[in-house]
N, C-alpha and C positions, 0 to 999 in steps of 0.2 A: 446520588447513583454513583457512589465509588466503588468499584470494583477490585475484589483482592484475584491478584497474579493465579493462574491455574499454568503450571508446566509442563510440558511435553518432550517425553527422552524420545528422539529420533535415531539409533540407532547410540551411539557414545553421547550424540549432540542434544543438548538439553534448549528446547524454546520454552522462551514464557514470554506471555504479548504483555505489553506496556500499556496501561491504558493513560490516551493521551486525553481525554473528554469525551463530551459528547456535540455533535455536528446537526441542527437543526437542516430538513430541507424540505420541499414545498415541492405541490403537484406543479409549479408553475416552471417547474425548471423541466419540464419534458412538455415540449415545443410544440409534437403534436396531439391535436383536439384528440383523436380518434384513442392514442393510446392512451393520454389522461383519463380518457373515460376508464378505460380497462386497469389502470391503475387504479384508480378510486374503487374501481370492486375490488379488490384483489386487498387492498390498505382496509377497507371495511372488517374483513376477516380477520385482521393480521392485528388489529389493536392498538389503544389511542396512540401509543408511543413509534407507530411502526414508519415514524417519516425525521424518526431521530436517529442519526447514524453515530454510530459508536467512530473515533480514530483509534486506532493501534498502531504502535512498532514491536518490535517484536525484540527478544535480546536472546542472543546467542551464546551459550558457554561450550565452543569447540578447544576442549582440553585446559591447555593454559593459558588460551586466548580467549578475549569476549569483539562483540561483533551486535551490531545491531542492525537490521533493515528497517530503514526509512525513521525518521529521528521525531516524528510528530509535528504539530505547528509553532511550539512557542510562544513569540508573543505574536505572531503576525495576522492573529486573526483573534477569537473573542475571547473573553475573559475565562470563559468556561474551559477552555483549551490550554496547552502548554503546559499538562502534568504528568510529562514522560520524564523529566527529569526527576524530580520526586518518587516514581515509580521505581525507576533503576536504583533511586540510593537506596529504596527499602529493599530489592533483593540483595545489595549489600556490596553494589557494584559502582564505586565514582566515573566519572567521565573520562577522568585521566586515565582510567584502563580498557577506556575500548578501541581494541587495533583496527577495527573495519568497520566500516559503515557504507553496508551493500543499498544502493538507490533504487527503489523503483521507477520511478519517476519525480521531474521537479514540478511539484505544486504546493502552495503552501503550508497544506496543512501533511508533508510529508518532508517539505526542507525546514520549514522551519525553526525545529529544532536542533539544525546545525549551528545555529547564533547563540548565543550564551546573555545575558542583561546588560553587557557591556559593551555587548557588538563583537565579541570573539569567538576564535572557533570554541563552540562549544566541547568538544570533545580534540583538542591540543594535537594528541599521540597516533591520532586515526588516520590513517587509508580510506579517501571515499571513492567505491568503486561505482564507477555509472558507464551504462550503454554508449556505445560509440554513437549511437543515432540520435539520443537525449542528450547529448553534452554538442554535438554539433547544433542541434535545435536551438537550443539555449544561450549557446556559446558564439556560436559562428554565423548564426542566420541573418541579416538584414532585419530591423524592424519593421518595415513596409513590405518586407515579406513573409513576414509570418500573419495567421491569421487574427483575427480583432482581439479574440478574448484571450491570446497568450500575449498581445502587447505589453497589458496593463501588470502583469507581476515579470515579465523581463526585469526588471531594475533588479528589482527584492531577488530574482534568482541567481542574479550574478554576481552580485553583491555575497551572498553567502559562501557561493560556489569557489569565490575569488579569495573566502578565507583560505582554503583547502588546495589551493591552486600546486603547491608543492606536493601535497599528496593524493592529487586527483589523477585517477587510473582512469582511461578511456577505457572500456572492456567491451571483445567482439565477440559474440554468439556462442555459445559455450564453454568461455572463460569464466575465471574465479580464482578463488582460493579456499583450503580449508573443507573441501567438501562440497562446496558452497558454489554454484554454477548459475551464469545468466540465460535464459531464454527470451528472446524478442516478443511481446506478446502485443503489438501496436494497435493506433484508433485511438487510446483518450489521448496519447500524449505519441508522439511519430515512434519515439524512444523506450515508452514505457517496455518496461522489464518482469518479467515473473523470475525468481530465484529460487534456482531448486536446489534441495536440502538433502543430502545422500550419507547416509552412513548406516554399518551394519546390515543392509539388506534393506534397510526401511528408506523411506521417501516422504518428504512435506515440501511443497511448494507454494512459496510465503508470494500471494498474488496483487497485491499493491491494490488498484483501484478497477482490477476487471468486474467486480460488481460494484455499486454501488448502495443499494438497497434492497436489502434480501428478500421480503417479500414481496418485490416485485420482478427483480429480475432473474432470480431462480423459477420463477413458475414461466414466466412469462422473457427468455431474456432478449425478445427481440425491442423491446421498449425501449427508446433511447432517450437521454437526460441529455442536458446543454451540456454537462460535465466532457462529454467525449468530441475531441477536436476535430475526430473524422467518424463519423458513426457511423459506418457502413463498414469502414475495417473493423471498426471497436465490434461490432456487431460478430462478425466472421472471426475475430478473435476470442468473444466469451464464448459462443459457443464448440469450438476447437478445442480452449484450454477447459471448460467446463465436460465434455466427454472424456477427453485425457482422464481426467482425475476421477469421473467415478470409474471409467471402465479397466484404469490401474489401481484402483484403491490409495491413492496418493491423498494424504491427509492435505489440506489447505490454512492455510493462515492469510486471513485477509484483511487489508485495514478498516472493512467498515461491517466486518460479519458483526452477526448477535454473538453477545457473550457466550462462551472467555475469549471471541477470534479463532478458535483454531477449532479444524471438529473435521467431516467426510463432505462427500457431494455425494448422496443419491441419487440417481436417475428413476424416471417412471414416464416412458414415453418419450416425449417431447418438453417435458416439465424435468426440473431439478429442485431437490430440497437440501437445507442444512441439518447435518446432525453434531452437536457438538461432541457428543460420543469419547471425551476424557476421562 
């Protein structure tokens, strides 16, 4: 399932998907029985691999600077994940050359690659940009005040972020750098963030985990999975962002979109579809 990179120019910014590997899911991750039955019908039309999510990070070439949007799973999950480092090097970029890491949120398949095999910062020269609400949730919230699902990952999250403490920037809405700015998109996590890349009159939105399984969430955005800490807020966010990118013809880069991870969202009534269109 090795995937070749396919870059896209957004004005003067080159955006390259970095495939970290496959992440299988199951219908059991959908808590509501009615939604599960609906998803089963959608998947029947989508093919046998529809429950396998890609995991992507994205390399940005910003003039003479390099940035990542998310870092993949590193060694925190399955042996099939953790390929982002090799994908980055295949693009001729060493981890030491990364100047910024823009985090969409702090889940293992997004922050695991912050840590190398020796347990040190994988990107020793990078500033880490994280929305202030996401940083506060993971770093400042008492364990007993966190949802149960989040508690089990808190220690690993804190350990990874601690490696970047001198270079960790807590970002407000609209802030960022080099034409990349944060937009709060909560629900999946309290500070889940989409990053808007703008250059030369063109735009791309890197949306993290706005959706997980495209064959389910694009035709039926209302179907909730257990991955979202606040399903109602995640649904409102999902609809808002899908409407936005479809109406304004903004390209999207999604952590779990079908290959190549970058494309357009097309609306048809209350449903949406993904068009790679590179």
